[in-house]
Structures are given as structure tokens and as C-alpha cells.
C-alpha positions in Angstrom: 6.6 -121.1 46.5 6.9 -123.7 49.2 9.5 -122.6 51.8 10.5 -126.2 52.5 12.0 -126.7 49.1 15.8 -127.2 49.1 17.8 -124.4 47.4 20.8 -125.1 45.2 23.4 -122.9 43.5 24.8 -124.2 40.2 27.9 -122.3 39.1 28.4 -122.5 35.3 24.7 -123.3 35.2 24.3 -122.0 31.6 26.9 -124.3 30.3 26.4 -127.6 28.5 26.4 -129.8 31.7 25.3 -127.1 34.1 22.1 -126.4 32.1 21.1 -130.1 32.2 21.8 -130.2 35.9 19.6 -127.1 36.5 16.8 -128.8 34.6 17.1 -131.9 36.7 17.1 -130.0 40.0 14.0 -128.0 39.1 12.3 -131.3 38.2 13.4 -132.7 41.6 11.6 -129.9 43.3 14.6 -127.6 44.1 14.8 -123.9 44.1 17.7 -123.4 41.7 20.0 -120.4 41.4 21.9 -120.6 38.1 25.1 -118.6 38.0 27.1 -117.9 34.9 29.1 -115.1 33.2 28.4 -116.6 29.7 32.1 -116.7 28.8 31.6 -120.2 27.4 28.0 -120.9 28.4 24.8 -119.6 26.7 21.7 -118.1 28.2 19.8 -120.0 25.5 20.6 -123.2 27.3 18.5 -122.2 30.3 16.0 -119.8 28.7 13.3 -122.4 28.8 13.6 -122.6 32.6 13.0 -118.9 33.2 9.3 -119.4 33.2 9.7 -121.7 36.3 9.1 -119.8 39.6 11.7 -122.1 41.2 14.5 -121.0 38.8 16.6 -117.8 39.0 19.5 -116.7 36.7 22.3 -114.6 38.0 25.0 -113.1 35.8 28.2 -113.3 37.8 31.9 -114.3 37.5 32.8 -116.7 40.3 36.4 -115.4 40.3 34.9 -112.4 42.2 33.3 -112.6 45.6 30.1 -114.5 45.6 27.3 -112.9 47.6 24.0 -114.9 47.9 21.1 -113.8 50.1 19.1 -116.3 52.1 19.7 -120.0 52.9 21.5 -122.3 50.6 21.5 -126.1 51.0 23.8 -127.2 48.2 26.5 -125.7 45.9 27.3 -127.5 42.6 30.5 -125.9 41.4 30.6 -126.6 37.6 32.0 -123.2 36.4 35.0 -123.7 34.1 35.8 -123.5 30.4 36.4 -127.1 29.5 36.9 -127.3 25.8 40.3 -128.0 24.3 39.6 -125.0 22.0 39.7 -122.8 25.1 43.0 -124.0 26.5 45.1 -121.7 24.2 42.4 -119.0 23.8 41.7 -118.3 27.5 44.3 -120.1 29.6 44.5 -117.5 32.4 40.7 -117.4 33.0 40.7 -121.3 33.2 43.4 -121.2 35.9 41.6 -118.4 37.8 38.2 -120.2 37.8 39.8 -123.4 39.0 41.7 -121.6 41.8 40.0 -118.4 42.8 36.5 -119.5 41.6 36.7 -122.7 43.6 38.0 -120.8 46.7 35.1 -118.4 46.4 32.5 -121.2 46.0 33.9 -123.0 49.0 33.9 -119.9 51.0 30.2 -119.4 50.2 29.5 -123.1 51.2 31.3 -122.5 54.5 29.4 -119.3 55.2 26.0 -120.9 54.4 26.6 -124.4 55.8 26.0 -125.9 52.4 26.9 -129.3 51.0 29.5 -128.7 48.2 30.1 -130.7 45.0 33.1 -130.0 42.8 32.9 -131.0 39.1 36.3 -132.3 38.5 37.5 -134.3 35.4 39.2 -137.3 34.1 41.9 -134.9 32.9 43.4 -135.1 36.4 44.8 -138.4 35.2 46.5 -136.8 32.3 47.9 -139.2 29.7 47.4 -142.2 32.0 50.0 -145.0 32.5 47.4 -147.3 34.2 44.2 -148.6 32.5 41.4 -148.3 33.4 41.8 -145.3 35.7 40.8 -145.8 39.4 40.3 -142.9 41.7 43.5 -143.8 43.7 45.6 -143.2 40.6 47.6 -139.9 40.9 47.8 -139.3 37.2 50.4 -138.4 34.5 50.0 -134.7 33.8 52.3 -132.4 32.0 52.0 -129.2 34.1 53.6 -126.9 31.5 51.8 -128.3 28.4 48.9 -126.5 26.7 46.4 -128.8 28.4 48.1 -128.2 31.8 46.1 -125.1 32.4 42.9 -127.2 32.7 44.4 -130.3 34.2 46.3 -128.5 36.9 43.4 -126.1 37.7 41.2 -129.1 38.4 43.8 -130.9 40.4 44.2 -127.7 42.5 40.4 -127.5 42.8 40.3 -131.0 44.2 43.1 -130.2 46.7 41.5 -127.1 48.1 38.1 -128.9 48.2 39.6 -131.6 50.4 41.5 -128.9 52.5 38.1 -127.2 53.3 36.6 -130.6 54.0 39.4 -131.6 56.5 40.0 -128.1 58.0 36.6 -126.5 58.0 34.5 -129.7 58.1 32.6 -128.8 54.9 30.5 -131.7 53.6 32.1 -132.0 50.2 31.8 -134.3 47.1 34.1 -134.6 44.1 32.9 -136.0 40.8 35.5 -136.9 38.1 33.7 -136.5 34.9 34.8 -138.5 31.8 34.1 -137.6 28.2 30.5 -136.5 28.0 28.4 -135.5 25.0 24.8 -134.5 24.2 22.5 -131.7 23.3 23.7 -128.1 24.0 27.3 -128.8 23.4 28.9 -125.8 21.6 29.4 -126.7 17.9 32.9 -125.1 18.2 33.6 -127.0 21.4 36.7 -128.7 19.9 36.0 -132.1 21.4 35.5 -135.3 19.3 31.7 -135.7 19.2 30.6 -132.2 18.5 33.4 -131.9 15.9 32.3 -135.0 14.1 28.6 -134.1 14.2 29.2 -130.5 13.0 31.4 -131.8 10.1 29.1 -134.6 9.1 26.0 -132.3 9.0 28.0 -129.8 6.9 29.1 -132.4 4.5 32.8 -131.9 5.5 35.3 -134.7 6.1 35.6 -135.7 9.7 38.9 -134.7 11.3 40.7 -137.7 12.9 43.9 -137.0 14.8 46.6 -139.7 14.2 45.3 -143.1 13.0 42.2 -142.8 15.2 43.3 -145.9 17.3 43.3 -143.9 20.5 40.3 -144.8 22.7 37.6 -142.7 24.4 34.9 -143.7 26.8 32.0 -141.5 25.9 28.9 -141.0 28.1 25.6 -139.4 27.3 24.8 -136.3 29.4 21.7 -137.8 31.1 23.8 -140.6 32.6 26.3 -138.0 34.0 23.5 -135.9 35.5 22.1 -139.0 37.2 25.6 -139.8 38.7 26.1 -136.2 39.9 22.7 -136.1 41.5 23.2 -139.5 43.3 26.7 -138.4 44.5 25.4 -135.2 46.1 22.7 -137.2 47.9 25.2 -139.8 49.1 27.7 -139.8 52.0 30.7 -140.3 49.8 33.4 -137.7 50.3 36.1 -139.4 48.2 36.5 -138.6 44.4 34.1 -140.7 42.3 34.6 -141.5 38.6 31.4 -141.0 36.6 31.9 -142.1 33.0 31.1 -144.9 30.6 33.6 -147.8 30.8 32.7 -149.0 27.3 35.7 -148.0 25.1 35.5 -146.9 21.4 38.3 -145.9 19.1 38.1 -142.5 17.7 37.8 -144.1 14.3 34.8 -146.2 15.5 33.0 -143.1 16.8 33.6 -141.3 13.5 32.1 -144.3 11.7 29.0 -144.3 13.9 28.5 -140.5 13.3 28.9 -141.0 9.5 26.4 -143.9 9.5 23.8 -142.3 11.7 24.0 -138.9 9.9 23.9 -140.5 6.5 27.0 -138.4 5.5 29.2 -139.6 2.7 32.0 -137.1 3.5 34.5 -139.6 4.9 37.5 -138.6 7.1 40.9 -136.8 7.0 43.8 -137.6 9.3 45.9 -134.9 11.0 48.9 -135.2 13.4 48.1 -136.0 17.1 47.9 -132.9 19.3 50.6 -132.6 22.1 49.7 -134.6 25.3 46.6 -136.0 23.7 45.7 -139.1 25.8 46.0 -142.4 24.0 43.6 -144.2 26.3 41.0 -142.9 28.7 38.6 -145.3 30.4 37.1 -145.1 33.9 37.0 -147.8 36.5 33.5 -147.2 37.9 33.6 -149.7 40.7 33.2 -147.0 43.3 30.2 -145.4 41.6 28.6 -148.8 41.3 29.2 -149.7 44.9 28.4 -146.4 46.7 25.9 -144.8 44.3 24.3 -147.8 42.7 25.1 -146.0 39.4 26.2 -147.1 36.0 25.5 -145.7 32.5 22.3 -146.7 30.7 22.6 -145.0 27.3 24.6 -146.8 24.7 26.8 -144.8 22.3 24.7 -145.3 19.2 21.5 -144.2 21.0 23.2 -141.2 22.6 24.8 -140.1 19.3 21.4 -140.5 17.6 19.7 -138.2 20.2 22.5 -135.7 19.9 22.3 -135.7 16.1 18.6 -135.0 16.3 19.2 -132.0 18.5 21.9 -130.5 16.2 19.6 -131.1 13.2 16.7 -129.3 15.0 19.1 -126.4 15.7 20.2 -126.1 12.1 16.5 -126.0 11.0 15.5 -123.3 13.5 
């Protein structure tokens, strides 16, 4: 193995997004250390990488002290349960990984002199009162609601990241990730796209909350990974929205999934969950300006790719 290759740690590396990032970094010539405790991730997501000499998997919970031998150039801190289904199931671990886990990951970056990237979220904007959401918007979050454990954990993670940047001079990056979908999402994730696909392939009615008029801006995972990679290579230390500004109503997304899957199962309507955002759409002016990034994969194409992956899983 060439000693000149950059070495990166990806926490939450066996998760949906983390596994795609590990794959990209290996392809870019990095030595990759994938860290996960498999609470919500799956070793299956990275099993195909274990044959790569540049890839190493470590089973570890980032809420305990992180000890890594040798040099480390970059830390991508993605560890965190992120599914709405997890907010009531494991609220304390979500808060702990956002607070203690981020503290430990920053401490490692400080000790190693590593560049650090925090995977934050559009959830820091809560149920937004401005549209689309710019990075200078402070958000409208209910701190005591069910979703608050995730929203506030990420807001705290951003705050401590900037404190380490200002106080310890760590070279930090913050990406605010908007609704992302694609292969390797858990079927029981609880978010719109995997819910719709799982139900369509099972011949079940698609569950739409409310009338389905609320909008979502959905981006395919490959676009997100490109944005994350560009951000880490850039000199931008302010938060950067990475998402697809093309809005679709929930009802429209359901219609696309039904059409692409060939399902005739239709839809059922249930009451809106508490604090469910009515509109979510990124202003990506900063990403365009400083990263030269914008999404390339249209919703129909991304949904078609994702459906193919879920179908292949059901056949295997």
C-alpha cells in the first residue's frame, strides 16, 4: 500500500450515506477507516469493500473515546440514527451521538491535526418559516417535540464544531443534508421514499400523511456524495446546503413510485405527524458558488435506480 495515500475516517460508515461515501473515497485513492456500531447501519452495506486493501472496518460506538493509531488526514462524522422511526425508539442514543459522539470525533481531529466534516441536516431548520431555506436562516425547531431529539442534536453538533474551529483552529466543514434517497436505505427507515417503494413492491397502499400537498426536495445519494466530497476539498468553513431544489409534493412522489413500479395498490391517507415540515427546499446558491456543485440526477431517474436495487434485494 502506497504510504502517500490520504487516510480518512468515516464514522457511521456502514450506514446508508456512510457506505456510499466509503466507496467513493476508496475509488478516489484514500485509505478508508469505516467506523460503526451497527445500531442502524449494516455490515452488508460495506461487505463488498472488505476485499480492498485500502479499506478497514472498525466496530466502535463513537459515544465512547475514539482511539486511532497512526496518521489521519480527514474525519467525516456521519454517525447518527437519522430515521423518523428512530426518534421515539432510541431518542437518548440520538442525543448522545450528536453531543458526546461529535465531541469525541472533534477531539480525535484535534489530536491528529485532521480536517473535520460534520454531516448536519436540513432538520436544523425545523418547520421553516422562510422558503427556500438559506444557510443564514436560524430555523423554527420545537426543542421538546418528538423530532427535537434529532434536530437539537444536530444543532448542538454544529455549535460545538464551530467552537472547535474558532477556539482550537480545527479546519472544519459543515454540510446540511436535505432529503436523500437511494440504494441501501433501510426498508423500515420510515422516510417517504423507502416507505413508498417497500409498500409498492409489496402491493400495499402507499401511506400519505395529510393530503400529500406538503413538499419535499429529494436528492439521489450520488449527488449528495459528490457535494460532500467537494466540500471537504474546498476552503469553505460555513455551513453549506446540499440538496435538490426541485420540489415535489408527497402526492407527486407517490404517483411516480406507483408508475415506475407498475403497482396498482393506490394510496391511503393518514393524519399528519406532529411537527412534520410543510415545506422543505434548499437554497443551494452557496454550493453552486463555492463548490461548483448542483444535483445531476432527476427524481424519476433516481427513483428508477432505487427501485431496481430494492427489486434485486427481494430476489436475492
